[in-house]
C-alpha positions as CSV (number, residue, x, y, z in Angstrom):
1,M,1.4,13.7,18.4
2,S,0.0,10.6,16.8
3,Y,-2.0,9.8,20.0
4,D,-3.5,13.3,20.0
5,L,-4.4,13.1,16.3
6,R,-6.1,9.7,16.7
7,N,-7.9,10.9,19.8
8,L,-9.3,13.9,18.0
9,L,-10.3,11.8,15.1
10,S,-12.1,9.4,17.5
11,V,-14.0,12.3,19.0
12,A,-15.1,13.4,15.5
13,E,-16.2,9.9,14.6
14,R,-18.2,9.4,17.8
15,N,-20.0,12.8,17.2
16,L,-20.7,11.8,13.6
17,E,-22.5,8.7,14.9
18,L,-24.6,10.8,17.2
19,L,-25.4,13.1,14.4
20,R,-26.4,10.2,12.2
21,E,-28.9,9.0,14.8
22,G,-30.6,12.4,15.1
23,C,-30.3,13.8,11.6
24,N,-30.8,12.6,8.0
25,S,-28.5,14.5,5.7
26,D,-26.4,13.9,2.6
27,R,-23.6,15.7,4.3
28,I,-23.1,12.9,6.8
29,E,-21.6,10.7,4.1
30,T,-19.2,13.5,3.1
31,I,-18.1,14.0,6.7
32,E,-17.6,10.3,7.1
33,S,-15.5,10.1,3.9
34,A,-13.4,13.1,5.0
35,L,-12.7,11.4,8.4
36,A,-11.8,8.1,6.7
37,R,-9.3,10.0,4.5
38,M,-7.9,11.8,7.5
39,D,-7.3,8.4,9.1
40,D,-5.5,7.2,6.0
41,L,-3.3,10.3,5.9
42,I,-2.4,10.0,9.6
43,E,-1.4,6.3,9.0
44,D,0.7,7.4,6.0
45,L,2.5,10.1,7.9
46,L,3.1,7.7,10.8
47,Q,4.5,5.1,8.5
48,L,6.7,7.7,6.8
49,A,8.1,8.7,10.2
50,R,8.8,5.1,11.1
51,T,10.8,4.4,7.9
52,D,13.6,6.5,9.4
53,E,13.8,4.0,12.3
54,H,15.8,0.9,12.2
55,L,14.2,-2.3,11.1
56,N,12.6,-4.4,13.8
57,D,13.8,-7.9,14.3
58,T,13.6,-9.8,11.1
59,E,12.2,-13.2,10.7
60,S,11.6,-15.8,8.1
61,V,8.4,-14.7,6.2
62,N,6.3,-16.9,4.0
63,L,5.7,-14.6,1.0
64,A,2.5,-16.3,-0.3
65,E,0.9,-16.4,3.1
66,L,1.8,-12.8,3.9
67,F,0.5,-11.6,0.5
68,Q,-2.8,-13.5,1.0
69,N,-3.2,-11.9,4.5
70,C,-2.5,-8.4,3.0
71,W,-5.0,-9.1,0.2
72,R,-7.7,-9.8,2.8
73,N,-6.9,-6.5,4.5
74,I,-7.7,-4.4,1.4
75,K,-11.1,-3.7,-0.1
76,T,-10.4,-5.3,-3.5
77,T,-13.9,-5.1,-5.0
78,D,-13.8,-7.5,-8.0
79,A,-10.1,-7.8,-8.2
80,T,-8.4,-11.2,-8.1
81,I,-5.1,-12.5,-6.9
82,Q,-2.7,-15.0,-8.5
83,L,0.1,-16.5,-6.4
84,D,3.1,-17.7,-8.4
85,I,5.4,-17.8,-5.4
86,T,6.5,-20.3,-2.7
87,G,9.6,-18.9,-1.0
88,T,10.4,-17.3,2.2
89,V,12.5,-14.2,3.0
90,E,14.2,-12.8,6.0
91,A,12.3,-9.5,6.6
92,D,10.5,-7.3,9.1
93,Q,7.1,-8.9,8.6
94,G,5.1,-5.8,9.6
95,R,6.9,-3.5,7.2
96,L,6.9,-6.0,4.3
97,A,3.1,-6.3,4.9
98,H,2.9,-2.5,4.5
99,V,4.8,-2.8,1.2
100,F,2.4,-5.4,-0.1
101,E,-0.7,-3.6,1.1
102,S,0.4,-0.3,-0.4
103,L,1.1,-1.9,-3.8
104,I,-2.2,-3.7,-3.8
105,R,-4.0,-0.5,-2.8
106,N,-2.2,1.5,-5.5
107,V,-3.5,-0.9,-8.2
108,I,-7.1,-0.9,-6.9
109,E,-7.2,2.9,-6.5
110,H,-5.7,3.7,-9.9
111,T,-7.5,1.2,-12.1
112,E,-11.1,1.6,-13.2
113,Q,-11.4,-2.0,-14.4
114,T,-11.5,-5.5,-12.9
115,V,-7.9,-6.3,-12.3
116,T,-5.7,-9.3,-11.4
117,V,-2.7,-8.8,-9.2
118,T,0.1,-11.4,-9.4
119,I,3.0,-12.0,-7.1
120,G,5.8,-14.1,-8.4
121,E,9.5,-14.7,-8.3
122,V,12.5,-13.3,-10.3
123,T,16.1,-14.5,-10.1
124,D,17.0,-12.5,-6.9
125,G,13.6,-11.3,-5.7
126,I,9.9,-11.0,-6.3
127,Y,7.5,-9.0,-8.5
128,I,4.0,-7.7,-8.0
129,A,2.3,-7.1,-11.3
130,D,-1.2,-6.3,-12.5
131,D,-3.1,-6.2,-15.7
132,G,-4.6,-2.7,-15.1
133,D,-4.0,0.6,-16.7
134,G,-0.2,0.7,-16.0
135,I,2.0,3.8,-15.4
136,P,3.3,5.8,-18.3
137,E,7.0,5.3,-18.9
138,D,7.8,9.0,-18.4
139,E,6.3,8.9,-14.9
140,R,7.9,5.7,-13.6
141,D,10.9,7.3,-12.0
142,D,8.7,9.9,-10.3
143,V,6.3,7.6,-8.5
144,F,8.7,6.9,-5.7
145,E,9.3,10.6,-4.9
146,A,7.6,11.9,-1.8
147,G,4.7,14.1,-2.7
148,Y,4.2,12.7,-6.2
149,T,0.5,11.8,-6.9
150,T,-1.9,11.7,-9.7
151,A,-5.0,11.4,-7.5
152,D,-7.0,14.4,-6.6
153,D,-7.2,13.4,-2.9
154,G,-3.7,11.9,-2.6
155,I,-0.7,13.2,-0.8
156,G,1.9,11.1,-2.6
157,F,3.6,9.3,0.2
158,G,2.5,5.7,-0.5
159,L,5.1,4.6,-3.0
160,S,7.7,6.8,-1.4
161,I,7.2,4.8,1.9
162,V,7.3,1.5,-0.1
163,S,10.7,2.5,-1.5
164,D,12.1,3.5,1.9
165,I,11.0,0.2,3.4
166,V,12.5,-1.8,0.6
167,E,15.8,0.1,0.9
168,A,15.8,-0.3,4.7
169,H,15.9,-4.1,4.0
170,G,18.9,-3.6,1.7
171,W,16.8,-4.4,-1.4
172,E,16.0,-2.3,-4.5
173,I,12.6,-1.6,-6.2
174,H,12.0,-0.9,-9.9
175,L,8.9,-0.2,-11.8
176,T,8.3,-1.5,-15.3
177,E,5.4,-2.6,-17.5
178,S,3.8,-6.0,-16.9
179,A,3.3,-8.5,-19.7
180,E,-0.4,-7.5,-19.7
181,G,0.3,-3.7,-20.0
182,G,-0.2,-2.9,-16.3
183,A,2.4,-2.0,-13.7
184,R,5.1,-4.4,-12.5
185,F,7.1,-3.7,-9.4
186,E,10.2,-5.7,-9.0
187,I,11.9,-6.0,-5.6
188,T,15.4,-7.4,-6.1
189,G,18.5,-8.1,-4.0
190,I,16.5,-10.5,-1.7
191,E,18.2,-13.5,-0.3
192,N,15.9,-16.4,0.3
193,S,15.8,-17.6,3.9
């Protein structure tokens, strides 16, 4: 099914390029945006389906290096990163990268100001915090539920997938307020490798 969806999306994208060459219309940008959103949704649904699978082989993962690589994969506009971490963990690197990228993307998409994202260490785990708008206390338990979203164009799977991946590793994730008033996601129960 994922192959068929991606194939159809590729056909639409190729035809959009041909349309762009022969036509000058404001609607082309709207179509391009819709296709990009479809691509994101397909990826989210595929990731959701994969979370029911067993973890791939785990390996020793350098957290700072992985977080930096994830940061480069996201369009972060004027956002900055602060690394207060040096450790390694035993994890499925690909799925942990998805967790980091989803948390970074969540901050960027839900904050209308220049933001700093920090990854650091807690006693038995790590935290990812920001100095953005934060998440109201009465919504913090809901954000990990499948289908919960505050975005007009969201489907609400991002943080649900994050929670599933964290739990598949045998860890726990909690949301609180950062020292700067933004969001702080703590992933605990991690044994350093």
